[in-house]
TORKOL-893257 format. One record per residue (C-alpha): residue in three letters; chain; residue number from 1; x, y, z. Coordinates in steps of 0.1 Angstrom, whole numbers, padded with zeros to 4 digits. Example, Ala and Ser with C-alpha at 12.3 -4.5 7.8 and 13.67 -1.06 7.14 Angstrom:
BEGIN
r;c;k;u;v;w
ALA;A;1;0123;-0045;0078
SER;A;2;0137;-0011;0071
//
This chain:
BEGIN
r;c;k;u;v;w
MET;A;1;0430;-0235;0921
SER;A;2;0435;-0238;0884
PRO;A;3;0417;-0215;0859
PHE;A;4;0397;-0234;0833
TYR;A;5;0388;-0222;0798
GLY;A;6;0351;-0221;0787
VAL;A;7;0337;-0229;0753
GLU;A;8;0302;-0223;0742
LEU;A;9;0279;-0253;0745
ILE;A;10;0242;-0255;0737
ALA;A;11;0229;-0280;0763
PHE;A;12;0234;-0316;0774
HIS;A;13;0216;-0343;0793
GLY;A;14;0236;-0340;0825
SER;A;15;0270;-0352;0816
GLY;A;16;0259;-0370;0785
ARG;A;17;0264;-0361;0749
SER;A;18;0230;-0355;0734
PRO;A;19;0213;-0321;0731
THR;A;20;0182;-0315;0751
THR;A;21;0151;-0297;0742
ASP;A;22;0146;-0268;0717
THR;A;23;0145;-0244;0747
ALA;A;24;0180;-0255;0757
ARG;A;25;0192;-0256;0722
ASP;A;26;0183;-0220;0717
GLY;A;27;0209;-0211;0743
LEU;A;28;0188;-0195;0770
GLY;A;29;0216;-0196;0796
PRO;A;30;0248;-0212;0808
VAL;A;31;0249;-0250;0810
THR;A;32;0267;-0269;0838
VAL;A;33;0282;-0302;0827
HIS;A;34;0310;-0325;0839
LEU;A;35;0342;-0324;0819
TYR;A;36;0366;-0354;0820
CYS;A;37;0402;-0346;0815
GLN;A;38;0427;-0371;0800
ALA;A;39;0452;-0367;0829
PRO;A;40;0450;-0358;0866
LEU;A;41;0456;-0322;0874
MET;A;42;0459;-0313;0837
PRO;A;43;0477;-0280;0833
VAL;A;44;0458;-0250;0819
ALA;A;45;0475;-0252;0785
GLY;A;46;0468;-0289;0782
LEU;A;47;0431;-0284;0791
LYS;A;48;0428;-0256;0766
ASP;A;49;0443;-0278;0738
CYS;A;50;0420;-0306;0748
LEU;A;51;0390;-0283;0744
THR;A;52;0403;-0270;0711
ASP;A;53;0407;-0305;0697
MET;A;54;0373;-0315;0707
TRP;A;55;0358;-0284;0692
GLU;A;56;0376;-0287;0659
ALA;A;57;0367;-0324;0656
ASN;A;58;0330;-0314;0657
ALA;A;59;0332;-0281;0637
ASN;A;60;0306;-0293;0613
HIS;A;61;0282;-0301;0641
PRO;A;62;0284;-0271;0664
GLU;A;63;0255;-0282;0685
TYR;A;64;0274;-0315;0693
VAL;A;65;0304;-0309;0715
PRO;A;66;0317;-0340;0732
CYS;A;67;0323;-0336;0769
HIS;A;68;0317;-0372;0782
LEU;A;69;0350;-0390;0780
GLN;A;70;0344;-0417;0807
ASP;A;71;0317;-0429;0830
GLU;A;72;0327;-0412;0862
PRO;A;73;0327;-0375;0868
SER;A;74;0360;-0358;0874
TYR;A;75;0360;-0320;0874
ALA;A;76;0330;-0298;0878
TYR;A;77;0330;-0274;0850
THR;A;78;0307;-0246;0838
MET;A;79;0304;-0240;0801
LEU;A;80;0294;-0204;0794
PRO;A;81;0281;-0190;0761
LYS;A;82;0301;-0167;0739
ASN;A;83;0335;-0182;0747
VAL;A;84;0336;-0166;0781
ILE;A;85;0366;-0176;0803
GLU;A;86;0358;-0184;0839
GLU;A;87;0378;-0197;0868
ILE;A;88;0363;-0227;0885
GLN;A;89;0374;-0240;0919
THR;A;90;0382;-0277;0917
ASP;A;91;0395;-0303;0941
ARG;A;92;0430;-0314;0931
ASP;A;93;0425;-0347;0949
GLN;A;94;0398;-0357;0923
SER;A;95;0416;-0371;0893
ILE;A;96;0414;-0400;0869
ASN;A;97;0434;-0414;0841
ILE;A;98;0417;-0423;0808
SER;A;99;0434;-0450;0788
GLN;A;100;0438;-0448;0750
ASP;A;101;0415;-0478;0747
GLN;A;102;0388;-0460;0765
HIS;A;103;0393;-0429;0744
GLU;A;104;0390;-0450;0712
HIS;A;105;0359;-0466;0725
HIS;A;106;0344;-0432;0731
GLU;A;107;0352;-0422;0695
ASP;A;108;0334;-0454;0682
GLU;A;109;0304;-0445;0703
GLN;A;110;0304;-0409;0690
HIS;A;111;0306;-0422;0654
GLU;A;112;0276;-0445;0660
GLU;A;113;0257;-0415;0674
ILE;A;114;0264;-0394;0643
GLU;A;115;0252;-0422;0621
ALA;A;116;0220;-0425;0641
SER;A;117;0215;-0388;0639
SER;A;118;0220;-0390;0601
ALA;A;119;0193;-0416;0598
HIS;A;120;0169;-0395;0618
THR;A;121;0177;-0365;0595
LEU;A;122;0168;-0386;0564
LYS;A;123;0134;-0392;0579
SER;A;124;0128;-0355;0583
ALA;A;125;0145;-0344;0551
PHE;A;126;0116;-0321;0541
HIS;A;127;0113;-0303;0574
ARG;A;128;0114;-0266;0571
THR;A;129;0148;-0264;0588
THR;A;130;0163;-0285;0560
PHE;A;131;0173;-0273;0526
PRO;A;132;0147;-0293;0506
GLY;A;133;0119;-0284;0531
ALA;A;134;0128;-0247;0531
LEU;A;135;0130;-0248;0493
LEU;A;136;0095;-0262;0490
PHE;A;137;0081;-0235;0514
ASN;A;138;0099;-0208;0494
LEU;A;139;0087;-0221;0460
ALA;A;140;0051;-0220;0473
SER;A;141;0055;-0185;0488
PHE;A;142;0070;-0170;0456
ILE;A;143;0047;-0187;0431
LEU;A;144;0015;-0172;0445
PRO;A;145;0024;-0135;0441
ALA;A;146;0039;-0142;0407
LEU;A;147;0006;-0160;0397
TYR;A;148;-0015;-0131;0409
SER;A;149;0007;-0105;0392
THR;A;150;0000;-0123;0359
LEU;A;151;-0037;-0126;0366
SER;A;152;-0039;-0089;0375
LYS;A;153;-0026;-0081;0340
PHE;A;154;-0054;-0102;0326
TRP;A;155;-0080;-0083;0346
VAL;A;156;-0067;-0049;0334
ALA;A;157;-0064;-0062;0298
GLN;A;158;-0101;-0070;0299
ILE;A;159;-0109;-0035;0313
ASP;A;160;-0088;-0016;0287
ALA;A;161;-0057;-0030;0270
SER;A;162;-0042;0004;0266
LEU;A;163;-0040;0008;0304
VAL;A;164;-0018;-0023;0309
VAL;A;165;0011;0000;0308
THR;A;166;-0004;0020;0337
THR;A;167;-0001;-0010;0359
ASP;A;168;0037;-0009;0354
VAL;A;169;0036;0021;0377
TYR;A;170;0031;-0003;0405
THR;A;171;0062;-0022;0393
TYR;A;172;0083;0010;0392
ILE;A;173;0071;0020;0427
GLY;A;174;0082;-0015;0438
ILE;A;175;0116;-0009;0423
ILE;A;176;0121;0023;0443
VAL;A;177;0108;0005;0474
GLU;A;178;0132;-0023;0466
VAL;A;179;0161;0000;0475
LEU;A;180;0146;0002;0510
ASN;A;181;0138;-0035;0511
GLU;A;182;0173;-0046;0500
GLY;A;183;0190;-0025;0527
LEU;A;184;0185;-0037;0562
PRO;A;185;0165;-0068;0553
ARG;A;186;0194;-0083;0533
ALA;A;187;0215;-0079;0565
SER;A;188;0193;-0107;0579
TRP;A;189;0213;-0135;0563
VAL;A;190;0247;-0127;0579
ILE;A;191;0233;-0113;0612
ILE;A;192;0200;-0130;0621
GLY;A;193;0210;-0161;0602
ASP;A;194;0239;-0166;0625
LYS;A;195;0223;-0191;0649
ALA;A;196;0257;-0205;0661
SER;A;197;0269;-0174;0679
ARG;A;198;0236;-0157;0687
THR;A;199;0208;-0169;0710
LEU;A;200;0172;-0171;0699
ALA;A;201;0163;-0142;0721
GLN;A;202;0190;-0120;0704
ARG;A;203;0178;-0131;0669
LEU;A;204;0142;-0123;0678
GLN;A;205;0153;-0089;0691
LEU;A;206;0171;-0082;0658
THR;A;207;0140;-0093;0639
HIS;A;208;0116;-0071;0658
THR;A;209;0140;-0041;0654
LEU;A;210;0142;-0048;0616
ILE;A;211;0104;-0049;0611
LEU;A;212;0098;-0018;0632
THR;A;213;0125;0002;0614
GLN;A;214;0113;-0009;0579
ALA;A;215;0077;-0001;0587
ALA;A;216;0087;0035;0597
LEU;A;217;0108;0040;0566
GLY;A;218;0080;0025;0544
LEU;A;219;0055;0049;0558
VAL;A;220;0077;0079;0550
MET;A;221;0083;0066;0515
SER;A;222;0045;0062;0509
VAL;A;223;0038;0098;0519
ALA;A;224;0065;0109;0495
PHE;A;225;0049;0090;0467
VAL;A;226;0015;0106;0473
SER;A;227;0031;0140;0474
GLY;A;228;0050;0135;0442
ALA;A;229;0024;0115;0422
SER;A;230;0023;0139;0393
SER;A;231;0060;0140;0388
PHE;A;232;0062;0102;0391
ALA;A;233;0036;0098;0364
ASP;A;234;0054;0122;0341
ALA;A;235;0086;0101;0344
PHE;A;236;0072;0066;0342
VAL;A;237;0039;0067;0323
PRO;A;238;0036;0073;0285
VAL;A;239;0020;0106;0277
GLU;A;240;-0011;0089;0260
VAL;A;241;-0024;0076;0294
ARG;A;242;-0006;0100;0318
ASP;A;243;-0036;0120;0330
VAL;A;244;-0056;0089;0342
SER;A;245;-0025;0074;0358
VAL;A;246;-0019;0101;0385
SER;A;247;-0047;0086;0407
TYR;A;248;-0033;0052;0402
VAL;A;249;0000;0064;0415
ARG;A;250;-0016;0079;0446
ILE;A;251;-0035;0048;0454
SER;A;252;-0005;0025;0448
ALA;A;253;0018;0047;0469
PHE;A;254;0010;0031;0502
SER;A;255;0020;-0003;0488
ALA;A;256;0055;0009;0499
LEU;A;257;0044;0005;0535
GLY;A;258;0030;-0030;0530
SER;A;259;0060;-0041;0510
ALA;A;260;0085;-0028;0536
VAL;A;261;0068;-0048;0564
GLU;A;262;0063;-0078;0542
THR;A;263;0099;-0080;0530
ALA;A;264;0114;-0074;0565
THR;A;265;0092;-0101;0580
ALA;A;266;0099;-0126;0552
ASN;A;267;0136;-0122;0551
ALA;A;268;0140;-0122;0589
THR;A;269;0119;-0153;0594
ARG;A;270;0136;-0172;0566
ALA;A;271;0169;-0165;0584
LEU;A;272;0152;-0178;0615
ASP;A;273;0143;-0211;0596
LYS;A;274;0107;-0201;0597
PRO;A;275;0097;-0202;0560
ASP;A;276;0061;-0208;0569
VAL;A;277;0057;-0171;0577
PRO;A;278;0064;-0159;0542
LEU;A;279;0041;-0186;0529
MET;A;280;0014;-0174;0552
ILE;A;281;0019;-0138;0538
SER;A;282;0017;-0150;0502
SER;A;283;-0013;-0172;0509
ALA;A;284;-0032;-0144;0525
LYS;A;285;-0024;-0120;0497
PHE;A;286;-0033;-0144;0470
ALA;A;287;-0066;-0156;0485
VAL;A;288;-0079;-0121;0493
ASN;A;289;-0068;-0107;0459
ILE;A;290;-0085;-0135;0440
ILE;A;291;-0117;-0132;0460
LEU;A;292;-0119;-0094;0456
ASP;A;293;-0109;-0095;0419
LEU;A;294;-0136;-0121;0411
LEU;A;295;-0162;-0101;0431
LEU;A;296;-0154;-0066;0418
ILE;A;297;-0135;-0065;0385
SER;A;298;-0138;-0099;0367
THR;A;299;-0164;-0109;0341
VAL;A;300;-0184;-0126;0368
ARG;A;301;-0183;-0097;0392
VAL;A;302;-0211;-0088;0416
GLY;A;303;-0232;-0057;0408
GLY;A;304;-0236;-0035;0378
HIS;A;305;-0206;-0012;0383
GLU;A;306;-0179;-0008;0356
PRO;A;307;-0145;-0019;0369
THR;A;308;-0116;0006;0365
VAL;A;309;-0079;0004;0367
ASN;A;310;-0080;0025;0399
LEU;A;311;-0104;-0001;0415
GLN;A;312;-0078;-0028;0407
ALA;A;313;-0051;-0006;0423
GLY;A;314;-0072;-0002;0454
ILE;A;315;-0078;-0039;0457
GLN;A;316;-0041;-0046;0453
LEU;A;317;-0032;-0020;0480
ALA;A;318;-0058;-0034;0505
CYS;A;319;-0046;-0069;0500
ASN;A;320;-0009;-0060;0504
LEU;A;321;-0016;-0042;0537
THR;A;322;-0038;-0071;0548
ALA;A;323;-0012;-0097;0539
ALA;A;324;0016;-0078;0557
SER;A;325;-0005;-0075;0588
VAL;A;326;-0015;-0112;0587
GLY;A;327;0022;-0123;0583
LEU;A;328;0033;-0100;0612
VAL;A;329;0006;-0113;0636
TYR;A;330;0013;-0149;0626
PHE;A;331;0050;-0144;0632
LEU;A;332;0045;-0128;0666
TRP;A;333;0020;-0155;0677
ARG;A;334;0040;-0185;0665
ASN;A;335;0075;-0173;0674
THR;A;336;0077;-0144;0698
PHE;A;337;0048;-0152;0721
THR;A;338;0056;-0189;0720
PHE;A;339;0092;-0181;0730
LYS;A;340;0081;-0159;0758
THR;A;341;0057;-0185;0771
LYS;A;342;0083;-0212;0772
LEU;A;343;0107;-0189;0789
ALA;A;344;0081;-0180;0816
HIS;A;345;0074;-0217;0822
ALA;A;346;0111;-0225;0825
SER;A;347;0117;-0196;0848
LEU;A;348;0088;-0206;0870
ALA;A;349;0101;-0242;0872
GLN;A;350;0136;-0229;0881
GLU;A;351;0123;-0207;0909
SER;A;352;0101;-0235;0923
GLY;A;353;0129;-0260;0922
THR;A;354;0111;-0284;0900
GLN;A;355;0134;-0280;0871
PRO;A;356;0157;-0311;0865
GLN;A;357;0193;-0305;0872
SER;A;358;0202;-0315;0837
GLN;A;359;0183;-0285;0823
PRO;A;360;0201;-0252;0818
GLN;A;361;0197;-0222;0841
ILE;A;362;0174;-0197;0825
HIS;A;363;0184;-0161;0819
ASP;A;364;0158;-0138;0805
GLU;A;365;0170;-0118;0776
PRO;A;366;0151;-0088;0760
THR;A;367;0134;-0093;0727
ARG;A;368;0119;-0058;0722
PRO;A;369;0134;-0036;0696
SER;A;370;0164;-0016;0706
ILE;A;371;0189;0010;0693
ALA;A;372;0218;-0014;0699
ALA;A;373;0201;-0041;0677
LEU;A;374;0196;-0015;0650
LEU;A;375;0233;-0006;0651
VAL;A;376;0242;-0042;0646
LEU;A;377;0219;-0044;0615
ILE;A;378;0230;-0010;0601
ARG;A;379;0266;-0019;0595
PRO;A;380;0260;-0046;0568
GLY;A;381;0227;-0029;0559
ILE;A;382;0244;0002;0547
ILE;A;383;0265;-0019;0523
THR;A;384;0234;-0037;0508
PHE;A;385;0215;-0004;0507
THR;A;386;0243;0013;0487
GLU;A;387;0244;-0016;0463
SER;A;388;0207;-0016;0457
ALA;A;389;0205;0022;0454
ILE;A;390;0231;0023;0426
ARG;A;391;0217;-0007;0407
ASN;A;392;0181;0005;0408
ALA;A;393;0189;0041;0401
LEU;A;394;0206;0031;0368
TYR;A;395;0177;0008;0360
LEU;A;396;0151;0035;0365
TRP;A;397;0172;0059;0345
LEU;A;398;0171;0034;0316
VAL;A;399;0133;0030;0320
THR;A;400;0128;0067;0313
THR;A;401;0143;0061;0279
ILE;A;402;0119;0032;0273
VAL;A;403;0088;0052;0284
ALA;A;404;0099;0079;0260
MET;A;405;0095;0055;0230
GLY;A;406;0058;0056;0233
SER;A;407;0029;0035;0245
THR;A;408;0035;0005;0222
TYR;A;409;0071;0001;0231
ALA;A;410;0065;0007;0268
THR;A;411;0036;-0018;0268
ALA;A;412;0058;-0044;0251
TRP;A;413;0085;-0038;0277
GLY;A;414;0060;-0041;0306
ILE;A;415;0047;-0075;0292
PHE;A;416;0084;-0086;0288
ASN;A;417;0089;-0078;0324
THR;A;418;0058;-0097;0334
ILE;A;419;0073;-0128;0316
ARG;A;420;0108;-0122;0330
TRP;A;421;0100;-0114;0366
GLY;A;422;0068;-0135;0368
LEU;A;423;0066;-0172;0369
VAL;A;424;0099;-0176;0351
MET;A;425;0119;-0163;0380
VAL;A;426;0100;-0181;0408
PRO;A;427;0125;-0210;0409
VAL;A;428;0155;-0186;0408
LEU;A;429;0141;-0165;0437
ALA;A;430;0131;-0195;0458
LEU;A;431;0166;-0211;0454
GLU;A;432;0183;-0178;0462
GLN;A;433;0164;-0173;0494
THR;A;434;0170;-0209;0505
SER;A;435;0207;-0206;0497
LEU;A;436;0211;-0174;0516
ALA;A;437;0195;-0188;0547
PHE;A;438;0217;-0219;0548
THR;A;439;0249;-0202;0537
GLY;A;440;0243;-0178;0566
HIS;A;441;0240;-0207;0590
LYS;A;442;0272;-0223;0577
TRP;A;443;0291;-0191;0579
GLY;A;444;0280;-0185;0615
ALA;A;445;0291;-0220;0625
PHE;A;446;0325;-0214;0608
ARG;A;447;0329;-0181;0627
ARG;A;448;0321;-0197;0660
SER;A;449;0344;-0227;0653
ILE;A;450;0374;-0204;0648
GLY;A;451;0364;-0180;0676
ILE;A;452;0342;-0150;0669
THR;A;453;0371;-0127;0680
ASN;A;454;0394;-0142;0654
LEU;A;455;0394;-0118;0624
ARG;A;456;0423;-0134;0605
PRO;A;457;0415;-0172;0602
ARG;A;458;0444;-0194;0592
GLY;A;459;0442;-0212;0559
ALA;A;460;0410;-0231;0556
ASP;A;461;0407;-0266;0543
PRO;A;462;0387;-0265;0511
ARG;A;463;0369;-0298;0517
ALA;A;464;0363;-0294;0554
THR;A;465;0355;-0257;0556
ILE;A;466;0350;-0239;0523
LEU;A;467;0329;-0266;0504
PRO;A;468;0303;-0269;0532
ILE;A;469;0298;-0231;0532
MET;A;470;0294;-0230;0494
ARG;A;471;0274;-0262;0491
PRO;A;472;0239;-0245;0493
ALA;A;473;0249;-0221;0466
LEU;A;474;0263;-0248;0444
VAL;A;475;0232;-0270;0448
SER;A;476;0210;-0240;0440
ALA;A;477;0230;-0231;0409
SER;A;478;0227;-0266;0396
LEU;A;479;0189;-0267;0402
ALA;A;480;0184;-0233;0387
LEU;A;481;0203;-0243;0355
ALA;A;482;0183;-0275;0352
VAL;A;483;0150;-0256;0355
GLU;A;484;0156;-0223;0336
VAL;A;485;0170;-0238;0303
PRO;A;486;0138;-0258;0294
VAL;A;487;0116;-0229;0306
CYS;A;488;0134;-0204;0284
LEU;A;489;0132;-0227;0254
PHE;A;490;0095;-0232;0259
LEU;A;491;0087;-0195;0262
THR;A;492;0108;-0187;0231
PHE;A;493;0092;-0212;0208
PHE;A;494;0057;-0215;0221
ALA;A;495;0045;-0191;0248
ALA;A;496;0060;-0156;0246
ARG;A;497;0040;-0142;0216
PRO;A;498;0006;-0156;0225
PHE;A;499;0010;-0143;0260
ALA;A;500;0019;-0109;0248
ARG;A;501;-0009;-0109;0222
TYR;A;502;-0035;-0115;0249
LEU;A;503;-0022;-0088;0273
GLY;A;504;-0013;-0062;0247
GLY;A;505;-0043;-0066;0225
SER;A;506;-0024;-0061;0193
ASP;A;507;-0001;-0079;0170
GLU;A;508;0023;-0051;0170
VAL;A;509;0029;-0053;0208
ALA;A;510;0030;-0091;0206
ASP;A;511;0056;-0091;0178
LEU;A;512;0078;-0066;0197
THR;A;513;0076;-0085;0230
ALA;A;514;0085;-0118;0213
MET;A;515;0114;-0101;0196
MET;A;516;0126;-0087;0230
TRP;A;517;0124;-0121;0246
ARG;A;518;0141;-0141;0218
SER;A;519;0170;-0117;0217
ILE;A;520;0181;-0120;0253
ASP;A;521;0164;-0150;0268
TRP;A;522;0197;-0169;0270
CYS;A;523;0211;-0142;0292
TYR;A;524;0187;-0151;0320
ILE;A;525;0203;-0185;0322
PHE;A;526;0235;-0167;0332
TYR;A;527;0215;-0146;0356
ALA;A;528;0200;-0177;0373
VAL;A;529;0234;-0192;0380
SER;A;530;0251;-0159;0390
THR;A;531;0223;-0151;0415
GLN;A;532;0229;-0184;0433
LEU;A;533;0267;-0180;0434
ALA;A;534;0264;-0144;0447
THR;A;535;0246;-0157;0478
VAL;A;536;0280;-0169;0491
LEU;A;537;0291;-0133;0491
LEU;A;538;0259;-0117;0504
ALA;A;539;0255;-0142;0533
THR;A;540;0292;-0141;0544
ARG;A;541;0309;-0109;0532
PRO;A;542;0283;-0082;0522
ARG;A;543;0312;-0058;0513
TRP;A;544;0325;-0083;0487
TYR;A;545;0289;-0085;0473
LEU;A;546;0290;-0047;0469
TRP;A;547;0323;-0049;0450
GLN;A;548;0310;-0073;0424
SER;A;549;0278;-0053;0419
LEU;A;550;0298;-0021;0415
ALA;A;551;0320;-0037;0389
SER;A;552;0289;-0047;0369
ASN;A;553;0270;-0015;0372
LEU;A;554;0297;0011;0370
LEU;A;555;0319;-0006;0344
TYR;A;556;0291;-0019;0321
VAL;A;557;0256;-0006;0328
LEU;A;558;0266;0031;0334
PRO;A;559;0284;0036;0301
TRP;A;560;0255;0020;0282
ALA;A;561;0230;0041;0301
VAL;A;562;0248;0073;0290
VAL;A;563;0247;0060;0254
CYS;A;564;0210;0054;0256
GLN;A;565;0204;0089;0269
THR;A;566;0225;0106;0242
ALA;A;567;0219;0084;0211
ARG;A;568;0185;0100;0201
LEU;A;569;0168;0067;0200
ASP;A;570;0136;0059;0181
PRO;A;571;0112;0029;0185
GLY;A;572;0127;0013;0154
ARG;A;573;0162;0009;0167
ALA;A;574;0159;0014;0205
TRP;A;575;0159;-0023;0213
THR;A;576;0193;-0027;0197
TYR;A;577;0207;-0005;0225
HIS;A;578;0185;-0017;0253
SER;A;579;0193;-0054;0246
PHE;A;580;0230;-0047;0250
VAL;A;581;0223;-0030;0283
PHE;A;582;0199;-0055;0299
GLY;A;583;0212;-0087;0284
GLY;A;584;0248;-0078;0284
SER;A;585;0248;-0067;0320
LEU;A;586;0236;-0102;0330
VAL;A;587;0265;-0119;0313
PHE;A;588;0290;-0093;0326
SER;A;589;0276;-0097;0361
PHE;A;590;0280;-0135;0358
GLY;A;591;0317;-0130;0351
ALA;A;592;0321;-0105;0380
VAL;A;593;0305;-0129;0404
LEU;A;594;0328;-0158;0393
VAL;A;595;0359;-0136;0398
VAL;A;596;0349;-0123;0432
CYS;A;597;0338;-0158;0444
GLY;A;598;0372;-0171;0433
LEU;A;599;0390;-0144;0453
TRP;A;600;0368;-0153;0483
VAL;A;601;0379;-0189;0481
TRP;A;602;0415;-0180;0476
THR;A;603;0418;-0156;0504
LEU;A;604;0401;-0180;0528
MET;A;605;0424;-0208;0518
LYS;A;606;0455;-0188;0521
GLY;A;607;0445;-0172;0554
ARG;A;608;0445;-0137;0539
MET;A;609;0408;-0128;0546
ARG;A;610;0401;-0102;0572
LEU;A;611;0367;-0108;0588
GLU;A;612;0343;-0082;0602
VAL;A;613;0342;-0076;0639
PHE;A;614;0314;-0096;0656
ARG;A;615;0289;-0073;0673
SER;A;616;0263;-0085;0697
//
């Protein structure tokens, strides 16, 4: 009785070559197929080599593993997930010889099948599981919040232009919450995005754990904001409007809870190839916000009340919590409950004996949150949390020097941020999220192709291995460059000053904002490209992503932040220093990303990269 080696398969029609249903493709259990050996009584070593060759030949298509080498069955063989080795009893009298001609004929058939599959893929090129389809979903989901953020500034400007700077408190609360949102949620790309080595049930369990953990942390942070509202206003609101801003801080505090749930749900579902969930969140938020704003604080509002900035904050908070709840319910309904229903039906068919033999045996896996799933997320999550904490702490430290320059300077800076992080950055953010999801998929397939226990892969072929992993980032960088250059030019020559004049209500604010934008607008082109290239590091090696961020923040931003604190700045010359900090850091970061990405490629090519231990 010879031992046989198992490799992970998704599912097959009997002993055929085509994948079966989505349920089978999600890897719900072991799959029994017929394996045809090239020689009778093939020794263990030969069989292992045969399996290895077949796997490597299909490394770019991990869901297609050929097992049908001729028309008659030879050895009964059980393929088990996760590269588990199992001994199978076989009858030594059953053996066949496969001629070279038959093997070549099989390769021709396999090539035809791949071509047919490619033709089918072209027909569904804009499905949400493809790069173009996911990009369209992400563009829609990012443009709606950016559009509302701009419109909310218009509402407040009509109430009292001097209070536009107060709404920046919401932005600064968001920056602090961003540290929380860029911790565990950014681990989604390398953990939940690995659909090659993790079953759908495992990925759903990780998603549920992530959302529950982030909700708890967001609630704690919201309570902290309410308790420290006065201190927060002292640090981030100019003295001229500080007294009326404390209530705004308290109202906006619980946006941390909504943001935490929203971000966790959005990141995890994008990693699950479900970009319709973030779009649902954005659509709900945009629709409710617009309706309430029109009814309560716009010029066509209902009733005779006078709108206030605190009313606008209350509307914003209510809509954020509503959108987060809608997105969470939609995700659970369309994904978790649907998965459980399919699993129950398959289990019932299996127990009743009505399930076709070609279908896989169903094994129920838990999807509820667990400590074990949290530990899997924490390891890369600590790395991304550390990176975000350092970067945003330095940024907020610099913001205190901006606020100290007075209301005019702070208002101009707030409008500059509205331009910078509003509609201008929508393509960059959408491309980044799309690249992260697909780079995570490619990296997961690569890890499974070399064996998830292999921590020192031998030299990788640049064309066959490295280029496919980097392709989403390279495509995103090219598209970002093509979009951001004309947008920056348009804003510089036509739109920046009129936009600032309307929001700020004065020529002084408009001129200062336009000067800020013209001086460093070109730096954001570097930012757009470096953001896409950095997705290779974040979705494959989060520790390397931390290294490039530390290089930029500790070697460049920190020294300039110290200078800004000690230089006794005044509004007349403050931007000379701030432009070097904010613009120069983007250029420096671009260089750091290029260097670290180059090291990533070199170590993978030379076989010197040591991978993280795979944890399930």
